[in-house]
N, C-alpha and C positions, 0 to 999 in steps of 0.2 A: 537788380536782387540786392536786398539790404544785407547789412553785417549779420542781424540776427537770422534772416533766412539763409544766409549762407552755413552758420554754425548750427543751425537746428536739423542739418542733414544727419540721415542714419549713418553716413561714414563719417569717419575721424576728419577734421578741419584743424590743420595745424597754421596756426596764426603767429606771423613774426611781427610783434611791433617794433619798429624801427625808427631812426631817424637818418636824414641824408647826409647830415653832418657827422654822424658817429663811425668811428674807425673799425670796431668790431663788427657793426652792422653789415659792414662792407664784405667782411670775412664770411657772413653766414650766406650771402648770394649763392657762391658756388657750392655750398654744402646743401643748400636747399634744393638747387639745382640737380644734385646727384640724388637726394631723396626722391624728389618727384619723378627721376628717371626710374628707380628701383621699385616705388610703391605702385606707379601709374595713377591707374582710375580708383584704386582702393582708398584713396585719402585726397581731399583737396587742401592746397597750399595758397593762403593768402598772406599779402605784406600790408599791413596799415601804418602809414607815417604819422607818427603821434603828434606831428607838429600842425598837420592837416587834419587830423581827426582827434582832436582834445579830448571831446566827450568821450569817445570811446574808449581812449586811454585811461580816462578819469573813471570811467565805469568799472574798470576791472584793476584800478588802483596800480598802474603801471607806474613804476619810480625810477627806472633806468632802463635802458636800452642796450643790446636787444634783450628784449623779454620774449619769449616764445611760449604758447599756449595750446594745448591740444584739448579740442571741443568734440563733443559726442552728443547727438540729439539735444543740443542747445545747452549742456552743461560743461564746465571747464573740467577736465579730468586730470589735468597735468599743466603745471607751471615751472617754467625755469628761464633764469635770468643769464647773459652770457653767451658765449659761442659753445654751442651743442655740437658733438661730431655727429657727422651723418649716419654712422652705424646704429647709435643710441637713437636717434630719431625713427630710423628705418625700423628697428625691433620694436619700438613703442608704439608706432603706427600700425604695426602687423598685429601687435598684441591685441589694440583696440578695435581693429578692423573684423577681427576673428570673435568679438563678443557680440551677440545678438544685436 
């Protein structure tokens, strides 16, 4: 499945743009695990390594890592750089999961 096919889903897709050398990115891993355990099948969560996927990162003008983006039906509906608390991400996903 391509990146575009994944984000074109009807359910929210949370994309974590990260780099293996990035300290704050490592802090996001357990947060994303908690989010996944909470939202289950309501959303997909994928990680994109900006060093291995430079084209995708450039396409979304990713300037720093971690950058989180939420997609719904192929459109970016939310973007934030830095470490984001699990509860904020869960609330965001639940909000978008309930919209048509």
